[in-house]
N, C-alpha and C positions, 0 to 999 in steps of 0.2 A: 504494500500500500504506500509506504513512504517513497519507494522507487517511482511509482506512478506520479506522485505529487511533484517530485523533483523534475521529472520530465516535463510536466505541464508548466512548471515555473520557468524552466529554461526556454520553452516556446514563448511564453508571455514576455519574458525578458528580451527576446529578440526583436520585439516590436517597439522597444524603447528607443532604438536608434532612429535618428531623423532620416526620413527617406529623401531621395534626390528631389530638388524643387521641380515642379511640373512646368514644362515649357508650353506656353499658349501660342498658337499660330497667330500671325498678324490678321488673317481674315476672320478668325473667330473673335478676336478682340474688337475688330471693327464692327462685326455683326452685333456683338453684345452692346457696343456703344450706340449703334443705330437703334436697337430695340429700347435701350434706356431713354434715348432722346424722344422716340415716338411715344413711350409711356408717359413721359413728363409732359409732352405737348397735349396728349389726350386728357390728362388730369387737369391741366391748366384750362383747356377748352371747356371741359365739363364744369369747372368752377365759374368760368366766364359766362357760360350759357345759363347757369343757375341764377346768376345775377341779372342777366339781360332779359330773359323771358320771365314774366310774372307767373307765379304758380297758378293763378286763377285762369290764365289763358290755356293751360294744358288740360285737355279733357273737357 
């Protein structure tokens, strides 16, 4: 039983090392940035429309 525990501890200990930093491709970073900008524009447009269109005129 103690042998089994020591093996599991050694496996857990191997995950303590810091893995190599992940490289992100340029196209993925640009796509993520574009999605972030689109999300921000959508939120700002929604807030602007909420202020422009009176609630009574909807429905």
